VEXPA-914524 format. One record per residue (C-alpha): residue number from 1; residue in three letters; x, y, z. Coordinates in steps of 0.2 Angstrom, whole numbers. Layout:
VEXPA-914524
marfi resi NUM | resn ALA | x X | y Y | z Z
...
//
This chain:
VEXPA-914524
marfi resi 1 | resn MET | x 188 | y 178 | z -77
marfi resi 2 | resn ALA | x 169 | y 177 | z -81
marfi resi 3 | resn TRP | x 164 | y 166 | z -102
marfi resi 4 | resn PHE | x 161 | y 183 | z -104
marfi resi 5 | resn ASP | x 173 | y 195 | z -101
marfi resi 6 | resn ARG | x 184 | y 178 | z -110
marfi resi 7 | resn LEU | x 171 | y 176 | z -125
marfi resi 8 | resn ARG | x 177 | y 195 | z -128
marfi resi 9 | resn ALA | x 195 | y 193 | z -129
marfi resi 10 | resn GLY | x 193 | y 176 | z -139
marfi resi 11 | resn LEU | x 183 | y 185 | z -152
marfi resi 12 | resn SER | x 198 | y 201 | z -152
marfi resi 13 | resn LYS | x 204 | y 193 | z -169
marfi resi 14 | resn THR | x 189 | y 195 | z -180
marfi resi 15 | resn ARG | x 183 | y 210 | z -171
marfi resi 16 | resn SER | x 198 | y 219 | z -179
marfi resi 17 | resn ALA | x 195 | y 209 | z -195
marfi resi 18 | resn ILE | x 175 | y 219 | z -195
marfi resi 19 | resn LEU | x 179 | y 232 | z -185
marfi resi 20 | resn GLY | x 196 | y 238 | z -189
marfi resi 21 | resn GLU | x 193 | y 251 | z -201
marfi resi 22 | resn ALA | x 179 | y 259 | z -192
marfi resi 23 | resn GLU | x 182 | y 276 | z -180
marfi resi 24 | resn ALA | x 178 | y 271 | z -163
marfi resi 25 | resn VAL | x 166 | y 286 | z -153
marfi resi 26 | resn ALA | x 171 | y 289 | z -136
marfi resi 27 | resn ALA | x 156 | y 296 | z -122
marfi resi 28 | resn PRO | x 157 | y 317 | z -121
marfi resi 29 | resn GLY | x 170 | y 321 | z -110
marfi resi 30 | resn ASP | x 176 | y 301 | z -102
marfi resi 31 | resn THR | x 194 | y 306 | z -100
marfi resi 32 | resn ARG | x 198 | y 287 | z -89
marfi resi 33 | resn ALA | x 215 | y 276 | z -94
marfi resi 34 | resn PRO | x 217 | y 265 | z -101
marfi resi 35 | resn ALA | x 202 | y 271 | z -112
marfi resi 36 | resn PRO | x 182 | y 261 | z -111
marfi resi 37 | resn PRO | x 178 | y 251 | z -122
marfi resi 38 | resn PRO | x 168 | y 265 | z -137
marfi resi 39 | resn ARG | x 153 | y 272 | z -136
marfi resi 40 | resn ASP | x 150 | y 267 | z -153
marfi resi 41 | resn TRP | x 158 | y 268 | z -171
marfi resi 42 | resn ALA | x 159 | y 276 | z -185
marfi resi 43 | resn MET | x 161 | y 266 | z -203
marfi resi 44 | resn ASP | x 158 | y 265 | z -221
marfi resi 45 | resn TRP | x 147 | y 253 | z -228
marfi resi 46 | resn GLU | x 156 | y 246 | z -240
marfi resi 47 | resn ASP | x 168 | y 244 | z -229
marfi resi 48 | resn LEU | x 159 | y 235 | z -219
marfi resi 49 | resn GLU | x 152 | y 225 | z -231
marfi resi 50 | resn PHE | x 171 | y 219 | z -238
marfi resi 51 | resn ALA | x 174 | y 216 | z -218
marfi resi 52 | resn LEU | x 163 | y 204 | z -212
marfi resi 53 | resn ILE | x 166 | y 196 | z -230
marfi resi 54 | resn GLY | x 183 | y 195 | z -225
marfi resi 55 | resn ALA | x 180 | y 188 | z -207
marfi resi 56 | resn ASP | x 173 | y 176 | z -221
marfi resi 57 | resn VAL | x 153 | y 179 | z -218
marfi resi 58 | resn GLY | x 152 | y 175 | z -237
marfi resi 59 | resn ALA | x 146 | y 191 | z -248
marfi resi 60 | resn THR | x 127 | y 187 | z -250
marfi resi 61 | resn ILE | x 126 | y 188 | z -228
marfi resi 62 | resn ALA | x 133 | y 202 | z -228
marfi resi 63 | resn ALA | x 126 | y 210 | z -238
marfi resi 64 | resn GLU | x 110 | y 205 | z -229
marfi resi 65 | resn VAL | x 117 | y 211 | z -215
marfi resi 66 | resn VAL | x 122 | y 229 | z -221
marfi resi 67 | resn ARG | x 107 | y 228 | z -230
marfi resi 68 | resn GLU | x 97 | y 229 | z -214
marfi resi 69 | resn ALA | x 109 | y 236 | z -203
marfi resi 70 | resn ARG | x 108 | y 253 | z -214
marfi resi 71 | resn ALA | x 90 | y 252 | z -211
marfi resi 72 | resn GLU | x 91 | y 248 | z -190
marfi resi 73 | resn ARG | x 102 | y 265 | z -193
marfi resi 74 | resn GLU | x 89 | y 273 | z -203
marfi resi 75 | resn ARG | x 77 | y 272 | z -188
marfi resi 76 | resn GLY | x 86 | y 278 | z -176
marfi resi 77 | resn ALA | x 101 | y 268 | z -168
marfi resi 78 | resn THR | x 118 | y 269 | z -166
marfi resi 79 | resn PHE | x 130 | y 261 | z -177
marfi resi 80 | resn ARG | x 133 | y 248 | z -165
marfi resi 81 | resn ASP | x 117 | y 244 | z -163
marfi resi 82 | resn ALA | x 110 | y 243 | z -180
marfi resi 83 | resn LEU | x 124 | y 230 | z -182
marfi resi 84 | resn GLU | x 121 | y 220 | z -167
marfi resi 85 | resn ARG | x 105 | y 218 | z -173
marfi resi 86 | resn ALA | x 106 | y 214 | z -189
marfi resi 87 | resn LEU | x 120 | y 197 | z -185
marfi resi 88 | resn LEU | x 107 | y 195 | z -172
marfi resi 89 | resn ASP | x 94 | y 191 | z -185
marfi resi 90 | resn GLN | x 106 | y 181 | z -195
marfi resi 91 | resn LEU | x 112 | y 171 | z -181
marfi resi 92 | resn GLU | x 91 | y 169 | z -172
marfi resi 93 | resn GLY | x 80 | y 180 | z -178
marfi resi 94 | resn ASP | x 63 | y 172 | z -184
marfi resi 95 | resn ARG | x 67 | y 168 | z -202
marfi resi 96 | resn MET | x 81 | y 157 | z -191
marfi resi 97 | resn ARG | x 69 | y 151 | z -179
marfi resi 98 | resn GLN | x 56 | y 146 | z -189
marfi resi 99 | resn LYS | x 69 | y 136 | z -203
marfi resi 100 | resn LEU | x 78 | y 126 | z -188
marfi resi 101 | resn ARG | x 59 | y 124 | z -178
marfi resi 102 | resn ARG | x 57 | y 114 | z -195
marfi resi 103 | resn VAL | x 71 | y 102 | z -196
marfi resi 104 | resn GLY | x 66 | y 98 | z -177
marfi resi 105 | resn PHE | x 79 | y 110 | z -169
marfi resi 106 | resn ASP | x 78 | y 121 | z -153
marfi resi 107 | resn LEU | x 88 | y 138 | z -152
marfi resi 108 | resn ASP | x 84 | y 138 | z -133
marfi resi 109 | resn VAL | x 103 | y 137 | z -125
marfi resi 110 | resn THR | x 96 | y 137 | z -108
marfi resi 111 | resn ARG | x 88 | y 115 | z -111
marfi resi 112 | resn SER | x 101 | y 101 | z -104
marfi resi 113 | resn VAL | x 104 | y 91 | z -121
marfi resi 114 | resn VAL | x 104 | y 76 | z -109
marfi resi 115 | resn GLU | x 84 | y 67 | z -105
marfi resi 116 | resn PRO | x 83 | y 59 | z -92
marfi resi 117 | resn ALA | x 83 | y 44 | z -99
marfi resi 118 | resn GLY | x 99 | y 45 | z -112
marfi resi 119 | resn LYS | x 108 | y 49 | z -126
marfi resi 120 | resn VAL | x 122 | y 46 | z -139
marfi resi 121 | resn LEU | x 131 | y 55 | z -145
marfi resi 122 | resn MET | x 142 | y 52 | z -159
marfi resi 123 | resn VAL | x 157 | y 68 | z -163
marfi resi 124 | resn VAL | x 165 | y 65 | z -179
marfi resi 125 | resn GLY | x 179 | y 79 | z -186
marfi resi 126 | resn VAL | x 193 | y 80 | z -197
marfi resi 127 | resn ASN | x 209 | y 79 | z -194
marfi resi 128 | resn GLY | x 220 | y 92 | z -181
marfi resi 129 | resn VAL | x 202 | y 101 | z -177
marfi resi 130 | resn GLY | x 205 | y 95 | z -155
marfi resi 131 | resn LYS | x 188 | y 79 | z -153
marfi resi 132 | resn THR | x 194 | y 72 | z -143
marfi resi 133 | resn THR | x 200 | y 88 | z -129
marfi resi 134 | resn THR | x 183 | y 93 | z -137
marfi resi 135 | resn ILE | x 174 | y 76 | z -133
marfi resi 136 | resn ALA | x 184 | y 78 | z -113
marfi resi 137 | resn LYS | x 178 | y 98 | z -113
marfi resi 138 | resn LEU | x 160 | y 91 | z -116
marfi resi 139 | resn GLY | x 159 | y 78 | z -105
marfi resi 140 | resn ARG | x 166 | y 88 | z -90
marfi resi 141 | resn TYR | x 152 | y 99 | z -93
marfi resi 142 | resn TRP | x 137 | y 86 | z -94
marfi resi 143 | resn GLN | x 147 | y 79 | z -77
marfi resi 144 | resn GLU | x 146 | y 96 | z -69
marfi resi 145 | resn HIS | x 128 | y 97 | z -73
marfi resi 146 | resn GLY | x 123 | y 82 | z -65
marfi resi 147 | resn LYS | x 126 | y 69 | z -76
marfi resi 148 | resn ARG | x 132 | y 50 | z -78
marfi resi 149 | resn VAL | x 141 | y 50 | z -92
marfi resi 150 | resn MET | x 149 | y 36 | z -102
marfi resi 151 | resn PHE | x 166 | y 42 | z -117
marfi resi 152 | resn CYS | x 171 | y 26 | z -129
marfi resi 153 | resn ALA | x 189 | y 27 | z -138
marfi resi 154 | resn GLY | x 183 | y 25 | z -156
marfi resi 155 | resn ASP | x 196 | y 36 | z -163
marfi resi 156 | resn THR | x 206 | y 17 | z -165
marfi resi 157 | resn PHE | x 216 | y 23 | z -182
marfi resi 158 | resn ARG | x 228 | y 36 | z -173
marfi resi 159 | resn ALA | x 242 | y 30 | z -163
marfi resi 160 | resn ALA | x 237 | y 36 | z -145
marfi resi 161 | resn GLY | x 219 | y 41 | z -151
marfi resi 162 | resn SER | x 211 | y 29 | z -137
marfi resi 163 | resn GLU | x 221 | y 30 | z -126
marfi resi 164 | resn GLN | x 222 | y 52 | z -124
marfi resi 165 | resn LEU | x 203 | y 49 | z -122
marfi resi 166 | resn ALA | x 206 | y 38 | z -108
marfi resi 167 | resn VAL | x 218 | y 45 | z -99
marfi resi 168 | resn TRP | x 204 | y 62 | z -100
marfi resi 169 | resn GLY | x 193 | y 50 | z -93
marfi resi 170 | resn GLU | x 205 | y 43 | z -79
marfi resi 171 | resn ARG | x 208 | y 61 | z -75
marfi resi 172 | resn LEU | x 187 | y 65 | z -75
marfi resi 173 | resn GLY | x 183 | y 51 | z -66
marfi resi 174 | resn ILE | x 174 | y 44 | z -83
marfi resi 175 | resn PRO | x 171 | y 26 | z -88
marfi resi 176 | resn THR | x 179 | y 23 | z -105
marfi resi 177 | resn VAL | x 177 | y 10 | z -117
marfi resi 178 | resn THR | x 195 | y 8 | z -125
marfi resi 179 | resn GLY | x 201 | y -7 | z -142
marfi resi 180 | resn GLU | x 216 | y -8 | z -146
marfi resi 181 | resn GLY | x 225 | y 4 | z -159
marfi resi 182 | resn GLY | x 217 | y -2 | z -178
marfi resi 183 | resn SER | x 200 | y -10 | z -170
marfi resi 184 | resn ASP | x 186 | y -6 | z -178
marfi resi 185 | resn THR | x 175 | y 10 | z -171
marfi resi 186 | resn ALA | x 159 | y 1 | z -175
marfi resi 187 | resn ALA | x 161 | y -15 | z -165
marfi resi 188 | resn LEU | x 169 | y -2 | z -151
marfi resi 189 | resn ALA | x 155 | y 8 | z -153
marfi resi 190 | resn PHE | x 141 | y -5 | z -151
marfi resi 191 | resn ASP | x 150 | y -13 | z -138
marfi resi 192 | resn ALA | x 152 | y 2 | z -129
marfi resi 193 | resn ALA | x 131 | y 9 | z -132
marfi resi 194 | resn GLN | x 128 | y -11 | z -125
marfi resi 195 | resn ARG | x 137 | y -4 | z -107
marfi resi 196 | resn ARG | x 128 | y 12 | z -110
marfi resi 197 | resn ILE | x 111 | y 4 | z -104
marfi resi 198 | resn ALA | x 117 | y -8 | z -94
marfi resi 199 | resn ARG | x 126 | y 4 | z -82
marfi resi 200 | resn GLY | x 112 | y 16 | z -85
marfi resi 201 | resn ALA | x 125 | y 31 | z -89
marfi resi 202 | resn ASP | x 116 | y 47 | z -93
marfi resi 203 | resn LEU | x 127 | y 47 | z -109
marfi resi 204 | resn LEU | x 139 | y 38 | z -124
marfi resi 205 | resn ILE | x 150 | y 51 | z -132
marfi resi 206 | resn VAL | x 156 | y 42 | z -147
marfi resi 207 | resn ASP | x 174 | y 48 | z -152
marfi resi 208 | resn THR | x 177 | y 44 | z -172
marfi resi 209 | resn ALA | x 195 | y 46 | z -180
marfi resi 210 | resn GLY | x 198 | y 64 | z -188
marfi resi 211 | resn ARG | x 194 | y 59 | z -207
marfi resi 212 | resn LEU | x 195 | y 69 | z -224
marfi resi 213 | resn HIS | x 177 | y 74 | z -229
marfi resi 214 | resn THR | x 183 | y 70 | z -246
marfi resi 215 | resn LYS | x 186 | y 52 | z -242
marfi resi 216 | resn HIS | x 174 | y 42 | z -248
marfi resi 217 | resn ASN | x 178 | y 28 | z -239
marfi resi 218 | resn LEU | x 181 | y 35 | z -223
marfi resi 219 | resn MET | x 163 | y 44 | z -222
marfi resi 220 | resn GLU | x 155 | y 29 | z -224
marfi resi 221 | resn GLU | x 164 | y 18 | z -212
marfi resi 222 | resn LEU | x 155 | y 35 | z -201
marfi resi 223 | resn LYS | x 140 | y 30 | z -209
marfi resi 224 | resn LYS | x 141 | y 9 | z -201
marfi resi 225 | resn VAL | x 146 | y 17 | z -184
marfi resi 226 | resn LYS | x 129 | y 23 | z -184
marfi resi 227 | resn ARG | x 119 | y 10 | z -189
marfi resi 228 | resn VAL | x 127 | y -3 | z -176
marfi resi 229 | resn ILE | x 125 | y 9 | z -162
marfi resi 230 | resn ALA | x 108 | y 12 | z -169
marfi resi 231 | resn LYS | x 107 | y -7 | z -169
marfi resi 232 | resn ALA | x 115 | y -10 | z -149
marfi resi 233 | resn ASP | x 101 | y 7 | z -142
marfi resi 234 | resn PRO | x 87 | y 7 | z -155
marfi resi 235 | resn GLY | x 84 | y 27 | z -159
marfi resi 236 | resn GLU | x 102 | y 30 | z -156
marfi resi 237 | resn PRO | x 112 | y 43 | z -159
marfi resi 238 | resn ARG | x 101 | y 55 | z -157
marfi resi 239 | resn GLU | x 115 | y 66 | z -155
marfi resi 240 | resn VAL | x 130 | y 67 | z -173
marfi resi 241 | resn TRP | x 140 | y 82 | z -170
marfi resi 242 | resn LEU | x 154 | y 89 | z -180
marfi resi 243 | resn VAL | x 166 | y 98 | z -171
marfi resi 244 | resn LEU | x 175 | y 114 | z -181
marfi resi 245 | resn ASP | x 191 | y 122 | z -179
marfi resi 246 | resn ALA | x 186 | y 143 | z -181
marfi resi 247 | resn VAL | x 203 | y 143 | z -192
marfi resi 248 | resn THR | x 196 | y 132 | z -206
marfi resi 249 | resn GLY | x 184 | y 146 | z -212
marfi resi 250 | resn GLN | x 174 | y 145 | z -229
marfi resi 251 | resn ASN | x 184 | y 127 | z -229
marfi resi 252 | resn GLY | x 175 | y 120 | z -213
marfi resi 253 | resn LEU | x 156 | y 127 | z -224
marfi resi 254 | resn GLU | x 160 | y 113 | z -235
marfi resi 255 | resn GLN | x 168 | y 98 | z -224
marfi resi 256 | resn ALA | x 150 | y 102 | z -211
marfi resi 257 | resn LYS | x 140 | y 101 | z -230
marfi resi 258 | resn ARG | x 148 | y 85 | z -232
marfi resi 259 | resn PHE | x 148 | y 81 | z -213
marfi resi 260 | resn HIS | x 131 | y 82 | z -215
marfi resi 261 | resn ASP | x 125 | y 74 | z -229
marfi resi 262 | resn ALA | x 135 | y 59 | z -222
marfi resi 263 | resn VAL | x 131 | y 57 | z -206
marfi resi 264 | resn GLY | x 116 | y 73 | z -206
marfi resi 265 | resn LEU | x 121 | y 83 | z -189
marfi resi 266 | resn THR | x 112 | y 87 | z -176
marfi resi 267 | resn GLY | x 126 | y 104 | z -171
marfi resi 268 | resn VAL | x 141 | y 111 | z -173
marfi resi 269 | resn VAL | x 155 | y 115 | z -162
marfi resi 270 | resn VAL | x 166 | y 128 | z -165
marfi resi 271 | resn THR | x 183 | y 127 | z -158
marfi resi 272 | resn LYS | x 197 | y 138 | z -159
marfi resi 273 | resn LEU | x 189 | y 156 | z -160
marfi resi 274 | resn ASP | x 204 | y 165 | z -151
marfi resi 275 | resn GLY | x 215 | y 159 | z -165
marfi resi 276 | resn THR | x 208 | y 167 | z -181
marfi resi 277 | resn GLY | x 199 | y 182 | z -190
marfi resi 278 | resn LYS | x 188 | y 173 | z -195
marfi resi 279 | resn GLY | x 176 | y 168 | z -183
marfi resi 280 | resn GLY | x 162 | y 172 | z -196
marfi resi 281 | resn ILE | x 160 | y 158 | z -201
marfi resi 282 | resn LEU | x 148 | y 155 | z -187
marfi resi 283 | resn LEU | x 136 | y 162 | z -198
marfi resi 284 | resn PRO | x 133 | y 153 | z -214
marfi resi 285 | resn ILE | x 135 | y 140 | z -206
marfi resi 286 | resn ALA | x 118 | y 143 | z -196
marfi resi 287 | resn ARG | x 111 | y 150 | z -210
marfi resi 288 | resn GLU | x 115 | y 139 | z -226
marfi resi 289 | resn LEU | x 115 | y 123 | z -216
marfi resi 290 | resn GLN | x 102 | y 126 | z -205
marfi resi 291 | resn LEU | x 112 | y 117 | z -190
marfi resi 292 | resn PRO | x 111 | y 124 | z -173
marfi resi 293 | resn ILE | x 129 | y 128 | z -166
marfi resi 294 | resn ARG | x 131 | y 119 | z -149
marfi resi 295 | resn PHE | x 144 | y 124 | z -142
marfi resi 296 | resn VAL | x 160 | y 139 | z -145
marfi resi 297 | resn GLY | x 180 | y 136 | z -137
marfi resi 298 | resn VAL | x 190 | y 152 | z -136
marfi resi 299 | resn GLY | x 207 | y 145 | z -128
marfi resi 300 | resn GLU | x 218 | y 128 | z -120
marfi resi 301 | resn ARG | x 208 | y 128 | z -101
marfi resi 302 | resn ALA | x 195 | y 115 | z -97
marfi resi 303 | resn ASP | x 178 | y 130 | z -96
marfi resi 304 | resn ASP | x 182 | y 139 | z -110
marfi resi 305 | resn LEU | x 172 | y 129 | z -121
marfi resi 306 | resn GLN | x 154 | y 134 | z -115
marfi resi 307 | resn PRO | x 135 | y 131 | z -123
marfi resi 308 | resn TYR | x 134 | y 149 | z -137
marfi resi 309 | resn ASP | x 120 | y 159 | z -136
marfi resi 310 | resn ALA | x 120 | y 170 | z -151
marfi resi 311 | resn ALA | x 114 | y 186 | z -141
marfi resi 312 | resn ALA | x 129 | y 183 | z -131
marfi resi 313 | resn PHE | x 142 | y 178 | z -144
marfi resi 314 | resn VAL | x 137 | y 194 | z -155
marfi resi 315 | resn ARG | x 139 | y 207 | z -139
marfi resi 316 | resn ALA | x 159 | y 200 | z -136
marfi resi 317 | resn LEU | x 164 | y 202 | z -154
marfi resi 318 | resn LEU | x 155 | y 221 | z -156
marfi resi 319 | resn ASP | x 164 | y 223 | z -139
marfi resi 320 | resn ALA | x 147 | y 228 | z -130
marfi resi 321 | resn PRO | x 145 | y 226 | z -113
marfi resi 322 | resn ALA | x 135 | y 210 | z -107
marfi resi 323 | resn ALA | x 117 | y 211 | z -107
marfi resi 324 | resn ALA | x 111 | y 211 | z -87
//
């Protein structure tokens, strides 16, 4: 199954949360079985606003989406097209692009995140979001794109945390720097950063222990890891990504705020979109935090994590066909 089809299937719960009350408008005279995706939808604007809020878009953004969609509808657009344009404007419209560029981000997903000179990517998140598995999938993705990747198994607080990434590394043929259970993550990251330079690897992905974003001391440890990496490899890590479980909904927005304040996030990876109707959380992350969403995940397979494309996301969400 192609990625767009998997994304569309994975967003079915969020689509149901938003369009569950909508009336499908079929193409005239179309009696094929099974029925094709509806040509359009019909829905009360107030119902749409409440549905968007229920999908964790947030009240302010929901109101803006409805206002923009109504304006598009009045200009002659179909309901689906009007909603698609309004959602896409929130995720990557001119205003969003200008905001992200002001803080040094670019939304061009066709560019490789890894530069030839090499980079360190530090990955953070709370417990249970699938951070280590996500790192393995990211490593596989870049490996398939010709990059020499290394892992640093920095989740030394969790039993078998380091071992889990080491197993992934062995399976993928990716060198993994590991330490003993309970060892200092910052020291391990320092060693790994130096080894990346010595080996000439293109990318080092540093795992960190999952932690509650409300625990001050644990967040301070993340700051230390970032500082120590910079000592071993000046200017790094240039990327700090948060892995966010879509199931957490609006709580994920608070997580992102806390981690961003602590270590200066440069991107977000949203996983488990297939397990929730709260996929609307992508909108406030992009809009309120002005953080680019880098990858999205909709399943357990290694290739179920792919670079985020706002246009494809919105079309999949609204059950529209893939762009030509």
